[in-house]
CHARMM-style PDB file with segment names, atoms N, HN, CA, C and O in Angstrom:
ATOM      1  N   MET     1     -50.906  -1.753 -25.257  1.00  0.00      PROA
ATOM      2  CA  MET     1     -52.268  -2.549 -25.279  1.00  0.00      PROA
ATOM      3  C   MET     1     -51.859  -4.172 -25.378  1.00  0.00      PROA
ATOM      4  O   MET     1     -52.666  -4.994 -24.943  1.00  0.00      PROA
ATOM      5  N   ASN     2     -50.820  -4.537 -25.854  1.00  0.00      PROA
ATOM      6  HN  ASN     2     -50.164  -3.870 -26.207  1.00  0.00      PROA
ATOM      7  CA  ASN     2     -50.521  -5.895 -25.978  1.00  0.00      PROA
ATOM      8  C   ASN     2     -49.994  -6.306 -24.565  1.00  0.00      PROA
ATOM      9  O   ASN     2     -50.135  -7.474 -24.203  1.00  0.00      PROA
ATOM     10  N   ASP     3     -49.410  -5.411 -23.777  1.00  0.00      PROA
ATOM     11  HN  ASP     3     -49.295  -4.463 -24.071  1.00  0.00      PROA
ATOM     12  CA  ASP     3     -48.903  -5.808 -22.543  1.00  0.00      PROA
ATOM     13  C   ASP     3     -50.003  -6.134 -21.396  1.00  0.00      PROA
ATOM     14  O   ASP     3     -49.828  -6.860 -20.418  1.00  0.00      PROA
ATOM     15  N   ILE     4     -51.179  -5.427 -21.750  1.00  0.00      PROA
ATOM     16  HN  ILE     4     -51.322  -4.837 -22.545  1.00  0.00      PROA
ATOM     17  CA  ILE     4     -52.305  -5.772 -20.765  1.00  0.00      PROA
ATOM     18  C   ILE     4     -52.766  -7.115 -20.850  1.00  0.00      PROA
ATOM     19  O   ILE     4     -53.096  -7.774 -19.864  1.00  0.00      PROA
ATOM     20  N   LEU     5     -52.793  -7.572 -22.170  1.00  0.00      PROA
ATOM     21  HN  LEU     5     -52.525  -7.037 -22.971  1.00  0.00      PROA
ATOM     22  CA  LEU     5     -53.389  -8.910 -22.494  1.00  0.00      PROA
ATOM     23  C   LEU     5     -52.394  -9.958 -22.611  1.00  0.00      PROA
ATOM     24  O   LEU     5     -52.688 -10.962 -23.260  1.00  0.00      PROA
ATOM     25  N   ALA     6     -51.260  -9.856 -22.068  1.00  0.00      PROA
ATOM     26  HN  ALA     6     -51.021  -9.041 -21.541  1.00  0.00      PROA
ATOM     27  CA  ALA     6     -50.119 -10.822 -22.228  1.00  0.00      PROA
ATOM     28  C   ALA     6     -50.412 -11.939 -21.400  1.00  0.00      PROA
ATOM     29  O   ALA     6     -51.040 -11.847 -20.346  1.00  0.00      PROA
ATOM     30  N   LEU     7     -49.923 -13.080 -21.912  1.00  0.00      PROA
ATOM     31  HN  LEU     7     -49.412 -13.155 -22.769  1.00  0.00      PROA
ATOM     32  CA  LEU     7     -50.331 -14.422 -21.160  1.00  0.00      PROA
ATOM     33  C   LEU     7     -49.684 -14.517 -19.933  1.00  0.00      PROA
ATOM     34  O   LEU     7     -50.131 -15.352 -19.148  1.00  0.00      PROA
ATOM     35  N   HSD     8     -48.610 -13.760 -19.555  1.00  0.00      PROA
ATOM     36  HN  HSD     8     -48.247 -13.081 -20.193  1.00  0.00      PROA
ATOM     37  CA  HSD     8     -47.788 -13.814 -18.297  1.00  0.00      PROA
ATOM     38  C   HSD     8     -48.975 -13.261 -17.222  1.00  0.00      PROA
ATOM     39  O   HSD     8     -49.231 -13.849 -16.172  1.00  0.00      PROA
ATOM     40  N   TYR     9     -49.571 -12.175 -17.618  1.00  0.00      PROA
ATOM     41  HN  TYR     9     -49.363 -11.697 -18.471  1.00  0.00      PROA
ATOM     42  CA  TYR     9     -50.502 -11.503 -16.641  1.00  0.00      PROA
ATOM     43  C   TYR     9     -51.669 -12.420 -16.347  1.00  0.00      PROA
ATOM     44  O   TYR     9     -52.071 -12.587 -15.195  1.00  0.00      PROA
ATOM     45  N   LEU    10     -52.199 -13.004 -17.380  1.00  0.00      PROA
ATOM     46  HN  LEU    10     -51.873 -12.869 -18.316  1.00  0.00      PROA
ATOM     47  CA  LEU    10     -53.402 -13.970 -17.295  1.00  0.00      PROA
ATOM     48  C   LEU    10     -53.006 -15.050 -16.376  1.00  0.00      PROA
ATOM     49  O   LEU    10     -53.765 -15.386 -15.468  1.00  0.00      PROA
ATOM     50  N   GLY    11     -51.823 -15.633 -16.564  1.00  0.00      PROA
ATOM     51  HN  GLY    11     -51.207 -15.360 -17.302  1.00  0.00      PROA
ATOM     52  CA  GLY    11     -51.400 -16.748 -15.706  1.00  0.00      PROA
ATOM     53  C   GLY    11     -51.223 -16.376 -14.182  1.00  0.00      PROA
ATOM     54  O   GLY    11     -51.553 -17.139 -13.274  1.00  0.00      PROA
ATOM     55  N   ALA    12     -50.676 -15.142 -13.994  1.00  0.00      PROA
ATOM     56  HN  ALA    12     -50.408 -14.522 -14.732  1.00  0.00      PROA
ATOM     57  CA  ALA    12     -50.496 -14.610 -12.763  1.00  0.00      PROA
ATOM     58  C   ALA    12     -51.807 -14.380 -11.928  1.00  0.00      PROA
ATOM     59  O   ALA    12     -51.924 -14.660 -10.735  1.00  0.00      PROA
ATOM     60  N   SER    13     -52.709 -13.868 -12.674  1.00  0.00      PROA
ATOM     61  HN  SER    13     -52.615 -13.640 -13.643  1.00  0.00      PROA
ATOM     62  CA  SER    13     -54.081 -13.728 -12.206  1.00  0.00      PROA
ATOM     63  C   SER    13     -54.841 -14.970 -11.783  1.00  0.00      PROA
ATOM     64  O   SER    13     -55.482 -15.073 -10.737  1.00  0.00      PROA
ATOM     65  N   LEU    14     -54.688 -15.966 -12.780  1.00  0.00      PROA
ATOM     66  HN  LEU    14     -54.168 -15.882 -13.630  1.00  0.00      PROA
ATOM     67  CA  LEU    14     -55.129 -17.319 -12.336  1.00  0.00      PROA
ATOM     68  C   LEU    14     -54.520 -17.922 -11.099  1.00  0.00      PROA
ATOM     69  O   LEU    14     -55.168 -18.469 -10.206  1.00  0.00      PROA
ATOM     70  N   ALA    15     -53.255 -17.777 -11.128  1.00  0.00      PROA
ATOM     71  HN  ALA    15     -52.729 -17.334 -11.854  1.00  0.00      PROA
ATOM     72  CA  ALA    15     -52.562 -18.437  -9.938  1.00  0.00      PROA
ATOM     73  C   ALA    15     -52.927 -17.706  -8.643  1.00  0.00      PROA
ATOM     74  O   ALA    15     -53.087 -18.375  -7.622  1.00  0.00      PROA
ATOM     75  N   TYR    16     -53.058 -16.468  -8.620  1.00  0.00      PROA
ATOM     76  HN  TYR    16     -52.928 -15.925  -9.450  1.00  0.00      PROA
ATOM     77  CA  TYR    16     -53.374 -15.656  -7.491  1.00  0.00      PROA
ATOM     78  C   TYR    16     -54.913 -15.960  -7.098  1.00  0.00      PROA
ATOM     79  O   TYR    16     -55.295 -15.930  -5.928  1.00  0.00      PROA
ATOM     80  N   SER    17     -55.660 -16.223  -8.065  1.00  0.00      PROA
ATOM     81  HN  SER    17     -55.349 -16.248  -9.015  1.00  0.00      PROA
ATOM     82  CA  SER    17     -57.123 -16.480  -7.906  1.00  0.00      PROA
ATOM     83  C   SER    17     -57.241 -17.820  -7.165  1.00  0.00      PROA
ATOM     84  O   SER    17     -57.850 -17.927  -6.100  1.00  0.00      PROA
ATOM     85  N   LEU    18     -56.593 -18.886  -7.818  1.00  0.00      PROA
ATOM     86  HN  LEU    18     -56.098 -18.799  -8.683  1.00  0.00      PROA
ATOM     87  CA  LEU    18     -56.677 -20.236  -7.113  1.00  0.00      PROA
ATOM     88  C   LEU    18     -56.029 -20.192  -5.685  1.00  0.00      PROA
ATOM     89  O   LEU    18     -56.526 -20.799  -4.736  1.00  0.00      PROA
ATOM     90  N   MET    19     -54.978 -19.493  -5.598  1.00  0.00      PROA
ATOM     91  HN  MET    19     -54.574 -18.999  -6.368  1.00  0.00      PROA
ATOM     92  CA  MET    19     -54.353 -19.515  -4.334  1.00  0.00      PROA
ATOM     93  C   MET    19     -55.382 -18.867  -3.148  1.00  0.00      PROA
ATOM     94  O   MET    19     -55.560 -19.326  -2.019  1.00  0.00      PROA
ATOM     95  N   GLY    20     -55.991 -17.690  -3.732  1.00  0.00      PROA
ATOM     96  HN  GLY    20     -55.847 -17.317  -4.648  1.00  0.00      PROA
ATOM     97  CA  GLY    20     -57.005 -17.147  -2.777  1.00  0.00      PROA
ATOM     98  C   GLY    20     -58.166 -18.071  -2.395  1.00  0.00      PROA
ATOM     99  O   GLY    20     -58.592 -18.131  -1.241  1.00  0.00      PROA
ATOM    100  N   VAL    21     -58.669 -18.803  -3.433  1.00  0.00      PROA
ATOM    101  HN  VAL    21     -58.323 -18.754  -4.370  1.00  0.00      PROA
ATOM    102  CA  VAL    21     -59.815 -19.671  -3.257  1.00  0.00      PROA
ATOM    103  C   VAL    21     -59.265 -20.956  -2.381  1.00  0.00      PROA
ATOM    104  O   VAL    21     -60.065 -21.493  -1.615  1.00  0.00      PROA
ATOM    105  N   ALA    22     -58.142 -21.377  -2.461  1.00  0.00      PROA
ATOM    106  HN  ALA    22     -57.492 -20.940  -3.084  1.00  0.00      PROA
ATOM    107  CA  ALA    22     -57.623 -22.473  -1.562  1.00  0.00      PROA
ATOM    108  C   ALA    22     -57.474 -21.930  -0.145  1.00  0.00      PROA
ATOM    109  O   ALA    22     -57.790 -22.625   0.821  1.00  0.00      PROA
ATOM    110  N   ILE    23     -57.008 -20.725  -0.017  1.00  0.00      PROA
ATOM    111  HN  ILE    23     -56.751 -20.161  -0.802  1.00  0.00      PROA
ATOM    112  CA  ILE    23     -56.745 -20.190   1.354  1.00  0.00      PROA
ATOM    113  C   ILE    23     -58.138 -19.875   2.021  1.00  0.00      PROA
ATOM    114  O   ILE    23     -58.277 -20.100   3.223  1.00  0.00      PROA
ATOM    115  N   PHE    24     -59.082 -19.406   1.337  1.00  0.00      PROA
ATOM    116  HN  PHE    24     -58.969 -19.223   0.360  1.00  0.00      PROA
ATOM    117  CA  PHE    24     -60.460 -19.230   1.815  1.00  0.00      PROA
ATOM    118  C   PHE    24     -61.011 -20.568   2.264  1.00  0.00      PROA
ATOM    119  O   PHE    24     -61.525 -20.656   3.379  1.00  0.00      PROA
ATOM    120  N   TRP    25     -60.930 -21.642   1.434  1.00  0.00      PROA
ATOM    121  HN  TRP    25     -60.513 -21.571   0.529  1.00  0.00      PROA
ATOM    122  CA  TRP    25     -61.328 -22.990   1.803  1.00  0.00      PROA
ATOM    123  C   TRP    25     -60.930 -23.492   3.058  1.00  0.00      PROA
ATOM    124  O   TRP    25     -61.674 -23.868   3.963  1.00  0.00      PROA
ATOM    125  N   VAL    26     -59.437 -23.464   3.037  1.00  0.00      PROA
ATOM    126  HN  VAL    26     -58.832 -23.159   2.301  1.00  0.00      PROA
ATOM    127  CA  VAL    26     -58.834 -23.899   4.323  1.00  0.00      PROA
ATOM    128  C   VAL    26     -59.259 -23.123   5.650  1.00  0.00      PROA
ATOM    129  O   VAL    26     -59.478 -23.657   6.737  1.00  0.00      PROA
ATOM    130  N   CYS    27     -59.327 -21.894   5.385  1.00  0.00      PROA
ATOM    131  HN  CYS    27     -59.149 -21.460   4.502  1.00  0.00      PROA
ATOM    132  CA  CYS    27     -59.844 -20.988   6.609  1.00  0.00      PROA
ATOM    133  C   CYS    27     -61.192 -21.293   7.005  1.00  0.00      PROA
ATOM    134  O   CYS    27     -61.413 -21.340   8.215  1.00  0.00      PROA
ATOM    135  N   PHE    28     -62.213 -21.528   6.131  1.00  0.00      PROA
ATOM    136  HN  PHE    28     -62.034 -21.490   5.148  1.00  0.00      PROA
ATOM    137  CA  PHE    28     -63.438 -22.051   6.411  1.00  0.00      PROA
ATOM    138  C   PHE    28     -63.427 -23.330   6.995  1.00  0.00      PROA
ATOM    139  O   PHE    28     -64.316 -23.499   7.829  1.00  0.00      PROA
ATOM    140  N   ILE    29     -62.668 -24.280   6.793  1.00  0.00      PROA
ATOM    141  HN  ILE    29     -61.945 -24.142   6.115  1.00  0.00      PROA
ATOM    142  CA  ILE    29     -62.541 -25.675   7.256  1.00  0.00      PROA
ATOM    143  C   ILE    29     -62.089 -25.370   8.777  1.00  0.00      PROA
ATOM    144  O   ILE    29     -62.782 -25.773   9.711  1.00  0.00      PROA
ATOM    145  N   VAL    30     -61.068 -24.744   8.958  1.00  0.00      PROA
ATOM    146  HN  VAL    30     -60.505 -24.416   8.199  1.00  0.00      PROA
ATOM    147  CA  VAL    30     -60.474 -24.422  10.301  1.00  0.00      PROA
ATOM    148  C   VAL    30     -61.553 -23.732  11.117  1.00  0.00      PROA
ATOM    149  O   VAL    30     -61.641 -24.146  12.273  1.00  0.00      PROA
ATOM    150  N   ILE    31     -62.332 -22.837  10.787  1.00  0.00      PROA
ATOM    151  HN  ILE    31     -62.261 -22.501   9.848  1.00  0.00      PROA
ATOM    152  CA  ILE    31     -63.295 -22.316  11.475  1.00  0.00      PROA
ATOM    153  C   ILE    31     -64.461 -23.228  11.928  1.00  0.00      PROA
ATOM    154  O   ILE    31     -65.045 -23.151  13.009  1.00  0.00      PROA
ATOM    155  N   ASP    32     -64.718 -24.150  10.871  1.00  0.00      PROA
ATOM    156  HN  ASP    32     -64.244 -24.213   9.993  1.00  0.00      PROA
ATOM    157  CA  ASP    32     -65.830 -25.106  11.128  1.00  0.00      PROA
ATOM    158  C   ASP    32     -65.420 -26.105  12.230  1.00  0.00      PROA
ATOM    159  O   ASP    32     -66.227 -26.501  13.071  1.00  0.00      PROA
ATOM    160  N   LYS    33     -64.128 -26.494  12.189  1.00  0.00      PROA
ATOM    161  HN  LYS    33     -63.472 -26.172  11.506  1.00  0.00      PROA
ATOM    162  CA  LYS    33     -63.474 -27.422  13.220  1.00  0.00      PROA
ATOM    163  C   LYS    33     -63.367 -26.740  14.581  1.00  0.00      PROA
ATOM    164  O   LYS    33     -63.450 -27.424  15.601  1.00  0.00      PROA
ATOM    165  N   LEU    34     -63.196 -25.485  14.636  1.00  0.00      PROA
ATOM    166  HN  LEU    34     -63.129 -24.930  13.807  1.00  0.00      PROA
ATOM    167  CA  LEU    34     -63.152 -24.756  15.834  1.00  0.00      PROA
ATOM    168  C   LEU    34     -64.464 -24.498  16.580  1.00  0.00      PROA
ATOM    169  O   LEU    34     -64.449 -24.201  17.775  1.00  0.00      PROA
ATOM    170  N   THR    35     -65.561 -24.607  15.905  1.00  0.00      PROA
ATOM    171  HN  THR    35     -65.574 -24.848  14.934  1.00  0.00      PROA
ATOM    172  CA  THR    35     -66.819 -24.342  16.523  1.00  0.00      PROA
ATOM    173  C   THR    35     -67.392 -25.609  17.064  1.00  0.00      PROA
ATOM    174  O   THR    35     -67.163 -26.685  16.511  1.00  0.00      PROA
ATOM    175  N   PRO    36     -68.076 -25.514  18.054  1.00  0.00      PROA
ATOM    176  CA  PRO    36     -68.559 -26.763  18.926  1.00  0.00      PROA
ATOM    177  C   PRO    36     -69.651 -27.563  18.105  1.00  0.00      PROA
ATOM    178  O   PRO    36     -69.996 -28.668  18.522  1.00  0.00      PROA
ATOM    179  N   TYR    37     -70.163 -27.076  17.037  1.00  0.00      PROA
ATOM    180  HN  TYR    37     -69.883 -26.178  16.699  1.00  0.00      PROA
ATOM    181  CA  TYR    37     -71.165 -27.852  16.194  1.00  0.00      PROA
ATOM    182  C   TYR    37     -70.789 -27.719  14.776  1.00  0.00      PROA
ATOM    183  O   TYR    37     -69.864 -27.007  14.385  1.00  0.00      PROA
ATOM    184  N   GLN    38     -71.614 -28.496  13.961  1.00  0.00      PROA
ATOM    185  HN  GLN    38     -72.366 -29.074  14.279  1.00  0.00      PROA
ATOM    186  CA  GLN    38     -71.137 -28.561  12.533  1.00  0.00      PROA
ATOM    187  C   GLN    38     -72.002 -27.373  11.807  1.00  0.00      PROA
ATOM    188  O   GLN    38     -73.233 -27.352  11.785  1.00  0.00      PROA
ATOM    189  N   LEU    39     -71.215 -26.465  11.266  1.00  0.00      PROA
ATOM    190  HN  LEU    39     -70.215 -26.482  11.285  1.00  0.00      PROA
ATOM    191  CA  LEU    39     -71.833 -25.270  10.570  1.00  0.00      PROA
ATOM    192  C   LEU    39     -72.787 -25.723   9.458  1.00  0.00      PROA
ATOM    193  O   LEU    39     -73.928 -25.267   9.386  1.00  0.00      PROA
ATOM    194  N   TRP    40     -72.323 -26.598   8.620  1.00  0.00      PROA
ATOM    195  HN  TRP    40     -71.396 -26.969   8.678  1.00  0.00      PROA
ATOM    196  CA  TRP    40     -73.058 -26.852   7.299  1.00  0.00      PROA
ATOM    197  C   TRP    40     -74.324 -27.566   7.679  1.00  0.00      PROA
ATOM    198  O   TRP    40     -75.366 -27.314   7.075  1.00  0.00      PROA
ATOM    199  N   LYS    41     -74.278 -28.495   8.708  1.00  0.00      PROA
ATOM    200  HN  LYS    41     -73.431 -28.699   9.198  1.00  0.00      PROA
ATOM    201  CA  LYS    41     -75.546 -29.324   9.220  1.00  0.00      PROA
ATOM    202  C   LYS    41     -76.473 -28.170   9.784  1.00  0.00      PROA
ATOM    203  O   LYS    41     -77.638 -28.117   9.391  1.00  0.00      PROA
ATOM    204  N   SER    42     -75.984 -27.232  10.708  1.00  0.00      PROA
ATOM    205  HN  SER    42     -75.037 -27.275  11.028  1.00  0.00      PROA
ATOM    206  CA  SER    42     -76.813 -26.405  11.315  1.00  0.00      PROA
ATOM    207  C   SER    42     -77.584 -25.430  10.296  1.00  0.00      PROA
ATOM    208  O   SER    42     -78.773 -25.138  10.419  1.00  0.00      PROA
ATOM    209  N   ILE    43     -76.780 -24.990   9.323  1.00  0.00      PROA
ATOM    210  HN  ILE    43     -75.813 -25.227   9.223  1.00  0.00      PROA
ATOM    211  CA  ILE    43     -77.374 -24.070   8.386  1.00  0.00      PROA
ATOM    212  C   ILE    43     -78.377 -24.858   7.365  1.00  0.00      PROA
ATOM    213  O   ILE    43     -79.527 -24.443   7.226  1.00  0.00      PROA
ATOM    214  N   ILE    44     -77.996 -25.798   6.782  1.00  0.00      PROA
ATOM    215  HN  ILE    44     -77.062 -26.135   6.894  1.00  0.00      PROA
ATOM    216  CA  ILE    44     -78.754 -26.518   5.987  1.00  0.00      PROA
ATOM    217  C   ILE    44     -79.974 -27.411   6.395  1.00  0.00      PROA
ATOM    218  O   ILE    44     -81.073 -27.353   5.843  1.00  0.00      PROA
ATOM    219  N   GLU    45     -79.663 -28.198   7.374  1.00  0.00      PROA
ATOM    220  HN  GLU    45     -78.770 -28.245   7.822  1.00  0.00      PROA
ATOM    221  CA  GLU    45     -80.685 -29.163   7.868  1.00  0.00      PROA
ATOM    222  C   GLU    45     -81.590 -28.338   9.078  1.00  0.00      PROA
ATOM    223  O   GLU    45     -82.804 -28.512   9.189  1.00  0.00      PROA
ATOM    224  N   GLU    46     -80.966 -27.600   9.783  1.00  0.00      PROA
ATOM    225  HN  GLU    46     -79.980 -27.459   9.693  1.00  0.00      PROA
ATOM    226  CA  GLU    46     -81.815 -26.966  10.794  1.00  0.00      PROA
ATOM    227  C   GLU    46     -82.247 -25.538  10.516  1.00  0.00      PROA
ATOM    228  O   GLU    46     -82.848 -24.853  11.343  1.00  0.00      PROA
ATOM    229  N   LYS    47     -81.908 -25.137   9.314  1.00  0.00      PROA
ATOM    230  HN  LYS    47     -81.419 -25.694   8.642  1.00  0.00      PROA
ATOM    231  CA  LYS    47     -82.271 -23.766   8.759  1.00  0.00      PROA
ATOM    232  C   LYS    47     -82.009 -22.675   9.686  1.00  0.00      PROA
ATOM    233  O   LYS    47     -82.871 -21.828   9.921  1.00  0.00      PROA
ATOM    234  N   ASN    48     -80.827 -22.658  10.236  1.00  0.00      PROA
ATOM    235  HN  ASN    48     -80.127 -23.345  10.046  1.00  0.00      PROA
ATOM    236  CA  ASN    48     -80.376 -21.608  11.164  1.00  0.00      PROA
ATOM    237  C   ASN    48     -80.094 -20.332  10.543  1.00  0.00      PROA
ATOM    238  O   ASN    48     -78.924 -20.147  10.207  1.00  0.00      PROA
ATOM    239  N   GLN    49     -80.975 -19.377  10.315  1.00  0.00      PROA
ATOM    240  HN  GLN    49     -81.926 -19.527  10.588  1.00  0.00      PROA
ATOM    241  CA  GLN    49     -80.856 -18.253   9.577  1.00  0.00      PROA
ATOM    242  C   GLN    49     -79.720 -17.328  10.321  1.00  0.00      PROA
ATOM    243  O   GLN    49     -78.891 -16.717   9.648  1.00  0.00      PROA
ATOM    244  N   ALA    50     -79.738 -17.268  11.716  1.00  0.00      PROA
ATOM    245  HN  ALA    50     -80.412 -17.765  12.263  1.00  0.00      PROA
ATOM    246  CA  ALA    50     -78.732 -16.331  12.256  1.00  0.00      PROA
ATOM    247  C   ALA    50     -77.369 -16.837  12.138  1.00  0.00      PROA
ATOM    248  O   ALA    50     -76.458 -16.020  12.004  1.00  0.00      PROA
ATOM    249  N   LEU    51     -77.102 -18.175  12.174  1.00  0.00      PROA
ATOM    250  HN  LEU    51     -77.841 -18.839  12.283  1.00  0.00      PROA
ATOM    251  CA  LEU    51     -75.873 -18.726  11.937  1.00  0.00      PROA
ATOM    252  C   LEU    51     -75.347 -18.541  10.515  1.00  0.00      PROA
ATOM    253  O   LEU    51     -74.175 -18.247  10.276  1.00  0.00      PROA
ATOM    254  N   ALA    52     -76.293 -18.732   9.581  1.00  0.00      PROA
ATOM    255  HN  ALA    52     -77.245 -18.970   9.775  1.00  0.00      PROA
ATOM    256  CA  ALA    52     -76.008 -18.423   8.113  1.00  0.00      PROA
ATOM    257  C   ALA    52     -75.525 -17.022   7.942  1.00  0.00      PROA
ATOM    258  O   ALA    52     -74.562 -16.745   7.227  1.00  0.00      PROA
ATOM    259  N   THR    53     -76.265 -16.084   8.664  1.00  0.00      PROA
ATOM    260  HN  THR    53     -77.047 -16.310   9.245  1.00  0.00      PROA
ATOM    261  CA  THR    53     -75.739 -14.609   8.488  1.00  0.00      PROA
ATOM    262  C   THR    53     -74.390 -14.432   9.018  1.00  0.00      PROA
ATOM    263  O   THR    53     -73.558 -13.758   8.410  1.00  0.00      PROA
ATOM    264  N   ILE    54     -74.116 -15.065  10.231  1.00  0.00      PROA
ATOM    265  HN  ILE    54     -74.791 -15.612  10.725  1.00  0.00      PROA
ATOM    266  CA  ILE    54     -72.642 -14.904  10.805  1.00  0.00      PROA
ATOM    267  C   ILE    54     -71.660 -15.417   9.966  1.00  0.00      PROA
ATOM    268  O   ILE    54     -70.631 -14.793   9.709  1.00  0.00      PROA
ATOM    269  N   VAL    55     -71.974 -16.753   9.432  1.00  0.00      PROA
ATOM    270  HN  VAL    55     -72.810 -17.260   9.640  1.00  0.00      PROA
ATOM    271  CA  VAL    55     -70.903 -17.405   8.483  1.00  0.00      PROA
ATOM    272  C   VAL    55     -70.830 -16.576   7.251  1.00  0.00      PROA
ATOM    273  O   VAL    55     -69.718 -16.361   6.769  1.00  0.00      PROA
ATOM    274  N   ALA    56     -71.911 -16.079   6.681  1.00  0.00      PROA
ATOM    275  HN  ALA    56     -72.815 -16.253   7.072  1.00  0.00      PROA
ATOM    276  CA  ALA    56     -71.647 -15.122   5.494  1.00  0.00      PROA
ATOM    277  C   ALA    56     -70.806 -13.948   5.725  1.00  0.00      PROA
ATOM    278  O   ALA    56     -69.974 -13.570   4.900  1.00  0.00      PROA
ATOM    279  N   ALA    57     -71.042 -13.306   6.968  1.00  0.00      PROA
ATOM    280  HN  ALA    57     -71.718 -13.613   7.639  1.00  0.00      PROA
ATOM    281  CA  ALA    57     -70.198 -12.157   7.340  1.00  0.00      PROA
ATOM    282  C   ALA    57     -68.688 -12.707   7.412  1.00  0.00      PROA
ATOM    283  O   ALA    57     -67.779 -12.090   6.856  1.00  0.00      PROA
ATOM    284  N   MET    58     -68.474 -13.858   8.102  1.00  0.00      PROA
ATOM    285  HN  MET    58     -69.212 -14.359   8.554  1.00  0.00      PROA
ATOM    286  CA  MET    58     -67.211 -14.300   8.285  1.00  0.00      PROA
ATOM    287  C   MET    58     -66.475 -14.567   6.844  1.00  0.00      PROA
ATOM    288  O   MET    58     -65.308 -14.217   6.667  1.00  0.00      PROA
ATOM    289  N   CYS    59     -67.188 -15.162   5.913  1.00  0.00      PROA
ATOM    290  HN  CYS    59     -68.136 -15.446   6.057  1.00  0.00      PROA
ATOM    291  CA  CYS    59     -66.883 -15.479   4.664  1.00  0.00      PROA
ATOM    292  C   CYS    59     -66.367 -14.209   3.879  1.00  0.00      PROA
ATOM    293  O   CYS    59     -65.339 -14.204   3.202  1.00  0.00      PROA
ATOM    294  N   ILE    60     -67.194 -13.161   4.054  1.00  0.00      PROA
ATOM    295  HN  ILE    60     -68.029 -13.166   4.604  1.00  0.00      PROA
ATOM    296  CA  ILE    60     -66.894 -11.911   3.450  1.00  0.00      PROA
ATOM    297  C   ILE    60     -65.590 -11.307   3.924  1.00  0.00      PROA
ATOM    298  O   ILE    60     -64.766 -10.829   3.145  1.00  0.00      PROA
ATOM    299  N   SER    61     -65.452 -11.348   5.143  1.00  0.00      PROA
ATOM    300  HN  SER    61     -66.122 -11.736   5.775  1.00  0.00      PROA
ATOM    301  CA  SER    61     -64.313 -10.784   5.879  1.00  0.00      PROA
ATOM    302  C   SER    61     -63.052 -11.539   5.575  1.00  0.00      PROA
ATOM    303  O   SER    61     -61.994 -10.939   5.384  1.00  0.00      PROA
ATOM    304  N   ILE    62     -63.146 -12.802   5.528  1.00  0.00      PROA
ATOM    305  HN  ILE    62     -64.005 -13.289   5.683  1.00  0.00      PROA
ATOM    306  CA  ILE    62     -61.865 -13.687   5.094  1.00  0.00      PROA
ATOM    307  C   ILE    62     -61.528 -13.222   3.680  1.00  0.00      PROA
ATOM    308  O   ILE    62     -60.407 -12.831   3.355  1.00  0.00      PROA
ATOM    309  N   ALA    63     -62.664 -13.299   2.800  1.00  0.00      PROA
ATOM    310  HN  ALA    63     -63.575 -13.616   3.064  1.00  0.00      PROA
ATOM    311  CA  ALA    63     -62.236 -12.954   1.361  1.00  0.00      PROA
ATOM    312  C   ALA    63     -61.628 -11.510   1.255  1.00  0.00      PROA
ATOM    313  O   ALA    63     -60.736 -11.320   0.429  1.00  0.00      PROA
ATOM    314  N   ILE    64     -62.038 -10.558   1.994  1.00  0.00      PROA
ATOM    315  HN  ILE    64     -62.763 -10.713   2.665  1.00  0.00      PROA
ATOM    316  CA  ILE    64     -61.479  -9.229   2.017  1.00  0.00      PROA
ATOM    317  C   ILE    64     -60.094  -9.300   2.333  1.00  0.00      PROA
ATOM    318  O   ILE    64     -59.266  -8.732   1.619  1.00  0.00      PROA
ATOM    319  N   ILE    65     -59.744 -10.009   3.433  1.00  0.00      PROA
ATOM    320  HN  ILE    65     -60.416 -10.471   4.013  1.00  0.00      PROA
ATOM    321  CA  ILE    65     -58.325  -9.981   3.968  1.00  0.00      PROA
ATOM    322  C   ILE    65     -57.469 -10.741   2.938  1.00  0.00      PROA
ATOM    323  O   ILE    65     -56.361 -10.290   2.647  1.00  0.00      PROA
ATOM    324  N   ILE    66     -57.938 -11.893   2.364  1.00  0.00      PROA
ATOM    325  HN  ILE    66     -58.838 -12.259   2.600  1.00  0.00      PROA
ATOM    326  CA  ILE    66     -57.196 -12.521   1.400  1.00  0.00      PROA
ATOM    327  C   ILE    66     -56.924 -11.732   0.150  1.00  0.00      PROA
ATOM    328  O   ILE    66     -55.799 -11.748  -0.348  1.00  0.00      PROA
ATOM    329  N   ALA    67     -57.934 -11.025  -0.388  1.00  0.00      PROA
ATOM    330  HN  ALA    67     -58.848 -11.012   0.017  1.00  0.00      PROA
ATOM    331  CA  ALA    67     -57.824 -10.120  -1.442  1.00  0.00      PROA
ATOM    332  C   ALA    67     -56.819  -9.056  -1.346  1.00  0.00      PROA
ATOM    333  O   ALA    67     -56.079  -8.751  -2.281  1.00  0.00      PROA
ATOM    334  N   ALA    68     -56.809  -8.413  -0.010  1.00  0.00      PROA
ATOM    335  HN  ALA    68     -57.410  -8.661   0.750  1.00  0.00      PROA
ATOM    336  CA  ALA    68     -55.900  -7.413   0.171  1.00  0.00      PROA
ATOM    337  C   ALA    68     -54.484  -7.835   0.495  1.00  0.00      PROA
ATOM    338  O   ALA    68     -53.545  -7.044   0.414  1.00  0.00      PROA
ATOM    339  N   SER    69     -54.355  -9.048   0.851  1.00  0.00      PROA
ATOM    340  HN  SER    69     -55.118  -9.691   0.917  1.00  0.00      PROA
ATOM    341  CA  SER    69     -52.902  -9.624   1.147  1.00  0.00      PROA
ATOM    342  C   SER    69     -52.368  -9.993  -0.248  1.00  0.00      PROA
ATOM    343  O   SER    69     -51.174  -9.799  -0.477  1.00  0.00      PROA
ATOM    344  N   ILE    70     -53.182 -10.520  -1.211  1.00  0.00      PROA
ATOM    345  HN  ILE    70     -54.152 -10.677  -1.025  1.00  0.00      PROA
ATOM    346  CA  ILE    70     -52.677 -10.820  -2.545  1.00  0.00      PROA
ATOM    347  C   ILE    70     -52.487  -9.654  -3.458  1.00  0.00      PROA
ATOM    348  O   ILE    70     -51.635  -9.645  -4.346  1.00  0.00      PROA
ATOM    349  N   ALA    71     -53.343  -8.630  -3.201  1.00  0.00      PROA
ATOM    350  HN  ALA    71     -54.035  -8.637  -2.479  1.00  0.00      PROA
ATOM    351  CA  ALA    71     -53.040  -7.332  -4.164  1.00  0.00      PROA
ATOM    352  C   ALA    71     -51.868  -6.628  -3.646  1.00  0.00      PROA
ATOM    353  O   ALA    71     -51.180  -5.949  -4.409  1.00  0.00      PROA
ATOM    354  N   GLY    72     -51.591  -6.740  -2.402  1.00  0.00      PROA
ATOM    355  HN  GLY    72     -52.149  -7.292  -1.782  1.00  0.00      PROA
ATOM    356  CA  GLY    72     -50.383  -6.084  -1.663  1.00  0.00      PROA
ATOM    357  C   GLY    72     -50.733  -4.756  -1.405  1.00  0.00      PROA
ATOM    358  OT1 GLY    72     -49.944  -4.011  -0.824  1.00  0.00      PROA
TER     359      GLY     72
END
């Protein structure tokens, strides 16, 4: 029981979580730069629901890929 709550495992989980969030953030910025328009402006200011749905699907797929690569 003490092995499950060891500080080493908590630290590793925190490190992998931060690494996953950083990779996700970089991927989103790269995709935003590759598109011919600004994603955030189109979604927030122009209220483009179709683009918001596509970006949400992209975010979920990137998150699944990152989670699978970190989990091994």
